[in-house]
C-alpha positions as CSV (number, residue, x, y, z in Angstrom):
1,M,75.8,-97.7,76.7
2,D,78.6,-95.7,78.3
3,I,76.5,-93.3,80.0
4,S,76.8,-92.9,83.6
5,Y,73.8,-90.7,85.2
6,T,73.0,-90.4,88.8
7,P,69.5,-88.6,89.7
8,A,69.5,-85.9,92.2
9,P,67.1,-86.9,95.7
10,T,64.0,-85.6,94.3
11,L,64.3,-87.0,90.9
12,K,65.6,-90.6,92.6
13,K,62.0,-90.4,94.4
14,F,60.1,-89.4,91.1
15,M,61.9,-92.5,89.3
16,R,60.8,-94.8,91.9
17,S,57.1,-94.2,91.6
18,N,55.0,-96.2,89.3
19,A,52.0,-93.8,89.3
20,Q,50.3,-93.3,85.9
21,L,50.8,-89.4,86.3
22,R,53.7,-88.2,88.0
23,F,55.0,-84.1,87.8
24,V,58.2,-82.7,89.1
25,M,58.4,-78.9,89.9
26,G,61.6,-77.0,90.8
27,P,63.9,-73.9,90.0
28,V,65.9,-73.6,86.8
29,G,69.4,-75.9,87.0
30,S,67.9,-78.1,88.9
31,S,68.3,-81.0,86.6
32,K,64.5,-81.4,85.9
33,T,65.0,-81.9,82.2
34,T,67.7,-84.4,82.6
35,G,65.5,-86.5,85.1
36,M,63.0,-86.6,82.2
37,I,64.9,-88.0,79.6
38,F,66.5,-90.6,81.6
39,E,63.2,-91.7,83.3
40,L,62.0,-92.2,79.5
41,V,65.0,-94.1,78.4
42,R,64.7,-96.1,81.8
43,R,61.1,-97.3,80.9
44,A,61.9,-97.8,77.4
45,I,64.7,-100.4,78.5
46,Q,61.9,-102.1,80.7
47,T,59.1,-102.4,78.0
48,P,59.3,-106.3,77.4
49,P,60.5,-107.6,74.4
50,G,58.4,-108.9,71.8
51,A,58.3,-111.9,69.6
52,D,61.4,-110.7,67.5
53,G,63.2,-109.9,70.8
54,I,63.4,-106.4,70.4
55,R,62.2,-103.9,73.2
56,K,59.7,-101.8,71.4
57,S,58.2,-98.3,72.7
58,R,56.7,-95.2,71.3
59,W,57.0,-91.8,73.3
60,L,55.5,-88.5,72.8
61,I,57.5,-85.5,74.1
62,T,55.4,-82.3,73.8
63,R,55.6,-78.5,74.9
64,L,53.5,-75.7,74.1
65,T,55.7,-74.7,71.0
66,M,57.9,-76.4,68.6
67,P,60.5,-73.6,69.2
68,Q,60.8,-74.0,72.4
69,L,60.9,-78.0,72.1
70,K,64.0,-77.7,69.6
71,D,65.9,-75.0,72.0
72,T,65.3,-76.6,75.1
73,V,64.3,-80.5,75.6
74,L,66.0,-81.5,72.0
75,K,69.1,-79.8,72.5
76,S,69.5,-81.4,76.4
77,W,68.5,-84.8,74.4
78,L,71.0,-84.6,71.6
79,Q,73.6,-83.7,74.4
80,W,73.2,-87.0,75.9
81,F,72.1,-89.1,73.0
82,P,73.8,-87.6,70.0
83,D,72.6,-88.0,66.5
84,G,73.9,-91.0,65.3
85,K,75.6,-92.7,68.0
86,F,72.7,-93.9,70.0
87,G,69.9,-93.4,67.3
88,R,68.9,-91.3,64.6
89,W,67.5,-87.8,64.7
90,R,64.8,-87.1,61.6
91,S,63.9,-83.6,61.2
92,N,61.5,-84.1,58.5
93,D,59.2,-85.8,61.2
94,S,60.8,-84.5,64.3
95,T,61.4,-88.0,65.4
96,Y,64.4,-89.5,67.4
97,W,64.5,-93.1,66.7
98,L,66.7,-94.5,69.6
99,E,68.3,-97.7,69.2
100,F,70.8,-99.5,71.2
101,N,71.4,-103.3,72.4
102,D,67.8,-104.7,72.4
103,V,65.8,-101.7,72.5
104,Q,64.1,-99.2,69.7
105,A,61.9,-96.6,71.0
106,E,60.2,-94.3,68.5
107,I,60.6,-90.6,70.5
108,M,58.2,-88.0,68.9
109,F,58.7,-84.8,69.5
110,R,55.6,-82.6,69.0
111,P,53.9,-79.1,70.0
112,L,50.5,-78.2,71.1
113,E,50.4,-74.6,69.9
114,S,47.3,-75.2,67.1
115,E,44.1,-77.0,66.8
116,V,45.8,-79.1,64.0
117,D,48.7,-79.9,66.3
118,V,46.5,-81.0,69.5
119,A,44.6,-83.4,67.0
120,R,47.3,-85.1,65.8
121,V,48.8,-85.9,69.1
122,L,45.2,-87.0,69.9
123,S,45.5,-89.7,67.2
124,L,48.8,-91.4,68.4
125,E,49.2,-94.7,69.9
126,L,51.8,-94.4,72.8
127,T,53.8,-95.9,75.4
128,G,54.0,-93.1,77.5
129,A,54.0,-89.4,77.1
130,W,56.7,-86.4,78.9
131,I,54.7,-83.1,79.0
132,A,57.9,-80.1,79.3
133,E,57.1,-77.2,81.3
134,C,53.8,-78.7,81.6
135,R,52.5,-75.5,83.7
136,D,52.3,-73.8,80.2
137,L,49.4,-76.4,79.2
138,P,45.8,-76.7,80.6
139,V,45.4,-79.2,83.0
140,S,42.7,-80.7,81.0
141,M,44.9,-81.8,78.2
142,V,46.8,-84.2,80.5
143,S,43.9,-86.8,80.7
144,D,43.5,-86.5,77.2
145,I,47.0,-87.5,76.5
146,K,47.1,-90.0,78.9
147,G,44.3,-91.9,77.2
148,R,46.4,-92.3,74.0
149,C,49.3,-94.1,76.2
150,G,49.1,-98.0,77.0
151,R,48.2,-98.5,73.6
152,F,51.7,-99.4,72.2
153,P,53.3,-102.3,72.2
154,E,50.4,-104.5,72.6
155,P,48.1,-103.5,75.5
156,S,48.4,-107.0,76.6
157,M,51.8,-106.9,77.6
158,E,52.7,-105.9,81.0
159,Y,54.7,-102.3,81.0
160,W,54.5,-99.1,82.7
161,Y,52.4,-96.6,80.6
162,G,51.3,-92.9,81.6
163,V,52.4,-89.4,81.6
164,F,55.1,-87.3,83.4
165,G,56.3,-84.0,83.3
166,E,58.3,-81.1,84.8
167,T,58.2,-77.5,85.5
168,N,58.8,-74.3,86.8
169,P,56.4,-73.1,89.8
170,P,53.0,-72.2,88.4
171,A,51.1,-69.2,89.8
172,E,49.3,-69.4,93.2
173,G,45.6,-70.3,92.6
174,S,46.0,-71.9,89.2
175,D,44.9,-75.2,88.0
176,W,48.4,-76.3,88.1
177,Y,49.1,-75.3,91.8
178,K,45.9,-77.1,92.7
179,V,47.8,-80.3,91.3
180,F,50.9,-79.9,92.8
181,E,49.0,-78.9,96.5
182,K,46.3,-81.7,96.0
183,L,43.5,-79.6,95.9
184,P,40.2,-79.7,94.4
185,Q,40.0,-78.4,90.6
186,E,36.7,-76.7,91.2
187,E,35.0,-75.9,94.3
188,G,32.6,-78.4,95.7
189,N,33.8,-81.3,93.1
190,P,36.7,-82.8,95.0
191,D,36.5,-85.6,92.4
192,S,37.9,-83.2,89.7
193,V,41.4,-83.1,91.2
194,L,44.0,-84.5,88.9
195,D,45.2,-87.5,90.9
196,A,49.0,-87.7,90.4
197,D,52.0,-87.9,92.2
198,V,53.9,-84.7,92.5
199,F,57.5,-84.0,93.7
200,I,58.9,-80.5,94.3
201,Q,62.4,-80.1,94.8
202,P,63.9,-77.8,97.3
203,C,64.8,-74.0,97.3
204,P,68.5,-73.8,96.3
205,V,69.5,-70.8,97.8
206,N,69.6,-68.6,101.1
207,D,68.5,-64.9,101.0
208,D,72.1,-63.7,99.5
209,F,71.6,-66.5,96.8
210,T,74.6,-68.6,98.3
211,I,73.8,-72.2,97.8
212,R,71.9,-74.2,100.9
213,P,72.8,-77.7,101.8
214,E,69.8,-79.2,99.9
215,A,70.2,-77.6,96.8
216,E,70.3,-80.2,93.7
217,N,72.4,-80.6,90.7
218,V,74.8,-77.6,92.1
219,Q,77.4,-79.8,91.5
220,N,77.2,-79.2,87.5
221,L,76.2,-75.5,87.7
222,K,79.1,-72.7,88.2
223,P,79.4,-71.6,91.9
224,T,78.0,-68.2,91.0
225,Y,75.1,-69.7,89.0
226,Y,72.2,-68.5,91.1
227,Q,73.8,-65.3,92.1
228,D,74.4,-64.2,88.5
229,L,70.7,-65.0,87.7
230,A,69.4,-62.9,90.5
231,K,71.5,-59.6,89.1
232,G,68.9,-57.4,87.4
233,A,66.2,-60.2,87.8
234,T,62.4,-58.7,89.0
235,S,61.1,-60.3,92.2
236,D,59.1,-62.5,90.3
237,Y,61.5,-63.9,88.2
238,I,63.6,-64.8,91.4
239,R,60.7,-66.2,93.6
240,V,59.8,-68.4,90.7
241,F,62.9,-69.3,88.8
242,I,65.5,-69.4,91.4
243,K,63.9,-70.0,94.6
244,G,61.4,-72.5,93.2
245,E,58.4,-70.8,94.9
246,Y,54.9,-70.4,93.5
247,G,54.3,-67.4,91.6
248,R,52.0,-64.3,92.7
249,N,48.4,-64.5,91.3
250,R,48.7,-62.0,88.2
251,K,45.6,-60.4,88.2
252,G,46.1,-56.6,87.3
253,Q,49.8,-57.3,86.5
254,P,51.6,-56.7,83.2
255,V,51.4,-59.6,81.1
256,Y,55.0,-59.9,80.4
257,L,56.3,-58.7,83.8
258,N,58.5,-61.7,83.9
259,S,60.1,-61.6,80.8
260,F,60.2,-58.0,79.3
261,Q,63.1,-55.7,80.3
262,R,63.0,-52.4,79.0
263,A,66.9,-51.8,79.0
264,L,67.4,-55.2,76.7
265,H,64.5,-55.2,74.4
266,V,63.8,-51.5,73.8
267,A,66.7,-49.9,71.6
268,K,68.2,-47.0,72.6
269,E,68.5,-45.5,69.1
270,P,66.1,-45.6,66.0
271,I,66.6,-49.0,64.3
272,P,67.4,-48.7,61.0
273,I,65.7,-50.2,58.2
274,D,66.8,-52.7,55.5
275,A,65.2,-51.4,52.0
276,Q,65.9,-54.8,51.0
277,Q,64.8,-57.0,54.0
278,P,61.1,-58.5,53.8
279,I,58.6,-56.7,56.2
280,L,56.4,-58.9,58.4
281,I,53.4,-57.5,59.9
282,G,51.0,-58.8,62.6
283,Q,47.7,-57.4,62.6
284,D,44.5,-57.1,64.6
285,F,41.3,-56.6,63.1
286,G,38.1,-55.4,64.6
287,L,36.8,-51.9,64.8
288,T,39.9,-50.6,66.6
289,P,42.7,-52.3,64.0
290,A,46.4,-52.1,64.9
291,A,49.6,-53.3,62.9
292,I,53.0,-54.1,64.4
293,I,55.6,-53.7,61.8
294,A,58.8,-56.0,62.1
295,Q,61.7,-57.0,60.2
296,P,64.0,-60.2,60.7
297,D,67.6,-59.4,60.9
298,P,69.3,-62.3,59.7
299,H,72.9,-60.9,60.3
300,R,72.3,-60.6,64.2
301,A,69.8,-63.2,64.2
302,R,67.0,-61.1,65.8
303,L,63.5,-59.6,65.0
304,N,63.5,-55.9,65.1
305,I,60.0,-54.3,65.7
306,L,60.0,-50.9,63.7
307,R,56.6,-49.3,63.9
308,E,53.4,-49.4,65.2
309,V,49.9,-48.3,63.5
310,V,47.2,-48.1,66.0
311,T,43.9,-46.2,66.0
312,P,43.6,-43.2,68.0
313,K,41.9,-44.0,71.3
314,G,38.0,-42.7,70.5
315,S,38.3,-43.7,66.9
316,T,36.9,-46.2,64.9
317,N,38.2,-48.0,61.6
318,G,36.9,-51.2,59.8
319,T,39.9,-53.3,58.3
320,E,39.3,-51.3,55.1
321,Q,39.4,-47.7,56.4
322,F,42.3,-48.6,58.6
323,I,44.1,-50.0,55.4
324,I,43.1,-46.8,53.2
325,K,43.8,-43.9,55.7
326,R,46.0,-45.4,58.0
327,L,48.2,-48.5,57.0
328,R,48.5,-48.0,53.3
329,P,49.9,-44.4,53.8
330,F,52.0,-45.4,56.5
331,L,53.8,-48.3,54.4
332,R,54.4,-46.0,51.6
333,S,56.1,-43.2,53.5
334,Y,58.3,-45.7,55.8
335,F,58.4,-48.9,53.5
336,P,58.0,-48.1,49.8
337,S,60.3,-50.9,48.0
338,N,60.2,-53.9,51.0
339,P,58.2,-57.1,50.2
340,V,55.3,-57.1,52.7
341,V,53.0,-60.1,54.1
342,I,50.5,-59.6,56.9
343,I,49.5,-62.1,59.5
344,G,46.4,-61.9,61.1
345,D,43.9,-63.6,63.6
346,P,42.5,-66.9,62.2
347,S,39.3,-66.5,63.5
348,N,38.2,-63.4,61.8
349,T,35.4,-64.4,59.7
350,R,34.1,-61.3,58.4
351,A,35.0,-57.5,57.6
352,E,33.4,-54.9,60.1
353,T,31.2,-53.2,57.2
354,D,30.1,-56.4,55.1
355,E,30.4,-60.0,54.5
356,R,33.9,-60.1,53.2
357,T,36.6,-61.6,55.5
358,S,39.3,-59.0,56.5
359,F,41.9,-61.6,54.5
360,K,39.9,-60.8,51.4
361,V,40.1,-56.9,51.8
362,L,43.8,-57.0,52.4
363,K,44.3,-59.1,49.3
364,E,42.2,-56.8,47.6
365,Y,44.2,-54.0,48.3
366,G,47.4,-55.7,46.9
367,F,49.0,-57.2,50.1
368,I,49.4,-61.1,50.6
369,A,47.6,-61.8,54.0
370,K,48.3,-64.9,55.9
371,K,46.1,-66.5,58.8
372,A,48.4,-67.2,62.3
373,S,48.1,-70.6,63.4
374,T,45.9,-70.0,66.4
375,N,43.9,-67.8,68.5
376,D,44.4,-69.4,71.9
377,P,45.8,-66.4,73.8
378,L,48.0,-69.0,75.9
379,V,49.8,-70.0,72.9
380,R,50.2,-66.3,71.3
381,I,51.7,-64.8,74.5
382,N,53.7,-67.9,74.8
383,A,54.8,-67.1,71.3
384,V,56.1,-63.6,72.3
385,E,57.6,-64.9,75.7
386,S,59.7,-67.6,73.9
387,L,61.5,-64.5,71.8
388,L,61.7,-62.3,74.8
389,A,63.6,-65.4,76.9
390,M,66.1,-65.6,73.8
391,F,69.6,-64.0,73.5
392,P,71.7,-65.0,70.6
393,H,75.1,-63.8,70.7
394,G,74.2,-62.1,73.8
395,E,71.7,-60.0,72.5
396,A,67.8,-59.7,72.8
397,M,66.3,-61.6,70.3
398,I,63.5,-58.8,70.0
399,Q,64.2,-55.1,69.6
400,I,61.9,-52.8,69.4
401,D,62.2,-49.2,68.2
402,P,61.5,-46.3,70.5
403,S,58.8,-44.9,68.6
404,C,56.4,-48.3,69.2
405,K,55.3,-46.1,72.4
406,V,52.0,-48.0,72.8
407,L,53.4,-51.3,72.4
408,I,56.0,-50.6,75.2
409,E,53.3,-48.9,77.3
410,G,51.7,-52.2,77.2
411,F,55.0,-54.1,78.0
412,L,55.4,-52.0,81.0
413,F,51.8,-51.2,82.6
414,G,48.9,-51.5,80.1
415,Y,48.4,-54.8,78.7
416,M,47.6,-56.9,82.1
417,F,45.7,-60.0,83.3
418,A,42.1,-59.9,83.9
419,A,40.6,-61.9,86.6
420,G,39.6,-65.4,85.4
421,K,36.8,-67.8,86.8
422,G,35.6,-66.6,90.1
423,G,37.4,-63.5,90.0
424,D,40.6,-65.4,91.6
425,V,42.9,-66.6,89.1
426,A,44.1,-64.3,86.1
427,D,44.5,-66.5,83.3
428,K,43.7,-64.0,79.9
429,P,44.6,-60.2,79.5
430,F,42.3,-57.5,79.4
431,K,40.8,-57.0,76.0
432,N,39.6,-54.1,74.2
433,C,41.7,-51.7,75.7
434,I,44.1,-49.5,73.8
435,W,47.3,-51.7,74.5
436,S,45.4,-54.7,73.6
437,H,45.3,-54.6,70.0
438,P,49.1,-53.9,69.2
439,H,50.0,-56.7,71.4
440,D,47.4,-59.3,69.8
441,A,48.8,-58.0,66.5
442,L,52.3,-58.8,67.8
443,Q,51.3,-62.0,69.1
444,Y,50.4,-63.0,65.7
445,L,53.0,-61.8,64.0
446,C,55.3,-63.9,66.8
447,L,53.6,-67.0,65.8
448,Y,54.4,-66.9,62.2
449,Y,58.2,-66.0,62.6
450,N,58.3,-68.7,65.7
451,K,57.0,-71.4,63.0
452,G,60.3,-70.3,60.4
453,Y,58.5,-68.3,57.7
454,D,59.9,-69.1,54.3
455,P,59.9,-65.9,52.7
456,Q,60.3,-67.7,49.2
457,E,56.5,-68.6,49.6
458,W,55.8,-65.0,49.0
459,L,58.7,-62.5,48.2
460,P,57.8,-61.1,44.8
461,T,60.7,-62.6,42.7
462,S,61.1,-63.1,39.0
463,N,61.6,-66.7,39.4
464,N,58.3,-67.1,41.4
465,P,55.7,-68.3,39.5
466,L,53.0,-67.6,42.1
467,H,53.9,-64.3,41.8
468,Q,54.5,-63.9,38.1
469,S,50.8,-65.1,37.8
470,R,49.2,-62.5,40.0
471,G,52.1,-60.0,38.9
472,Y,52.5,-58.7,42.1
473,R,55.0,-56.2,43.0
474,P,55.3,-54.6,46.5
475,A,54.5,-50.9,45.3
476,D,51.1,-52.9,44.2
477,A,49.4,-52.1,47.4
478,Y,49.9,-48.4,47.2
479,A,49.0,-48.3,43.3
480,G,47.4,-44.7,42.7
481,Y,48.0,-43.4,46.3
């Protein structure tokens, strides 16, 4: 191999540790991801050869969602180990085969955003695992993943196995905060702490955002890197991502405080509707349904949030009445010819007034309806966060029409974190308020969009046998209305 890598001081200490659980915390730009890449490769090289003389190992690289994995970890991996030079990237199963000299390592990129994903990961036989941005996952998952390590190659062989990972600082009082501060996970139960070696990188900047002498990896950054990041950033963003300090407890704070910026994510003028492009609708069910209507913009690589349909405060509607009185007339007025698909809560088992599921009700009224991949609040929130953080071509990935007033209010102040267990840790948003329903709908929508939806599965085209057999046309949902 002709690659040269010198780890930063904190990462050097991390690599010298042989603990089976090791984690690094630090600000952005501190080379955490690169350190994890070379730790994995280094351990693969140290795996003893088998009878055939080949050093075989199998590794998991995981993060909450697949788009996050591909947009961050995989991109960094391929920069160091390009496809075809040191191995092969297989997109069909999201696996990189690292092959050089006598090393052969199978490196699997797997998300943990649904129960199916988790079940697949927890059936693997691994050498080790890297959890990227570990603060996004429950601490309880670490022990489960560690239980799958040390199973390949033969357990009788002597080699290091375990779990390592990196993260930006978690919130004060959170379970990951307790890991890095060596505190018990449960009050009065000292045995519940996750026993891990932790390594914390130093704050890289002074108060004026000039570089401090102990800052790591600054030789690979622009001289004004942190100053540029700080421009227009919130105090919480600066605290966590630039200074590398623990985030504040988010109880009573807006869910998207660190990622939503009204000036960037809300369009200054109404967003034009493309009559030819499909419409994606995220819907929250219950007695106060809400729908968020969006349209992908393939020309500008972004998702336009065009309209909201919400149940007025003080009113109630079941799924059927919401369709008849609100959603169907609204779509007929604004989107009379667009193909439509609705994505909803997968845990919905029946409608509010009878034993039919809300999905069955939607289909009876001519809509194509699909279940979101999960109802996990953390996964759903991160589906939105991942899009808010993307700026392809210098523009925000999400653009919200100014008519979506309830949704925008939720971003700014209404959709907030509630108190967690014991009243001190904010881990889930308030439910059943006027802002929570449209935001739940947006999350289902973003989950579907992040999966890389295939409109050919449901577009009513003449060459689609599925739609020929059911005779579906966009206007069918509004028939007789």
